[in-house]
C-alpha positions as CSV (number, residue, x, y, z in Angstrom):
1,M,9.0,11.2,-29.2
2,K,6.3,9.0,-30.7
3,K,8.8,6.2,-31.3
4,I,9.8,6.2,-27.6
5,I,6.2,6.0,-26.5
6,V,5.4,3.1,-28.9
7,K,8.6,1.3,-27.8
8,Y,7.6,1.7,-24.1
9,L,4.1,0.4,-24.7
10,K,5.4,-2.6,-26.6
11,N,7.8,-3.6,-23.8
12,N,5.2,-3.3,-21.0
13,R,3.4,-6.4,-20.1
14,A,-0.1,-6.3,-18.8
15,F,-1.5,-8.5,-16.0
16,T,-2.4,-11.9,-17.1
17,L,-5.7,-13.5,-16.2
18,I,-4.1,-15.8,-13.7
19,E,-2.5,-12.9,-11.9
20,M,-5.8,-11.1,-11.7
21,I,-7.6,-14.2,-10.3
22,I,-4.9,-14.5,-7.7
23,V,-5.3,-10.9,-6.6
24,L,-9.0,-11.2,-6.4
25,L,-8.6,-14.4,-4.4
26,V,-6.3,-12.7,-1.9
27,I,-8.7,-9.7,-1.5
28,S,-11.7,-12.0,-1.0
29,V,-9.9,-14.0,1.7
30,L,-9.0,-10.8,3.5
31,L,-12.6,-9.7,3.4
32,V,-13.9,-13.0,4.6
33,V,-11.4,-12.9,7.6
34,S,-12.0,-9.3,8.5
35,L,-15.8,-8.8,8.1
36,P,-16.9,-11.0,11.0
37,N,-14.5,-9.2,13.3
38,I,-15.8,-5.8,12.2
39,S,-19.5,-6.8,12.6
40,S,-18.9,-8.1,16.1
41,Q,-17.3,-4.8,17.1
42,S,-20.0,-2.5,15.7
43,S,-21.8,-1.9,19.0
44,S,-18.6,-0.7,20.7
45,I,-17.8,1.4,17.6
46,N,-21.3,3.0,17.8
47,A,-20.9,3.7,21.6
48,K,-17.5,5.4,21.1
49,G,-19.0,7.4,18.3
50,C,-21.8,8.6,20.5
51,Q,-19.5,9.5,23.3
52,A,-17.3,11.5,20.9
53,F,-20.3,13.3,19.6
54,Q,-21.4,14.2,23.1
55,H,-17.9,15.6,23.9
56,I,-18.1,17.8,20.8
57,I,-21.5,19.1,21.7
58,V,-20.3,19.9,25.3
59,F,-17.2,21.6,23.9
60,I,-19.2,23.8,21.4
61,S,-21.7,24.7,24.0
62,N,-19.0,25.8,26.4
63,M,-17.4,27.9,23.7
64,T,-20.6,29.8,22.9
65,F,-22.0,30.4,26.4
């Protein structure tokens, strides 16, 4: 069993530095593209969250009274 594990570990290649840099670059580009859109929509997100909270409070108050 130990020989199988050692053989498997020797055959597996890890990520190279170039591959890791490319992955980080792609993630950073996605963040740069998505963050301005999310920040511009924050007021509408907050408004919808407040409306949902109000609906929950009304629903709970109707259940108990």
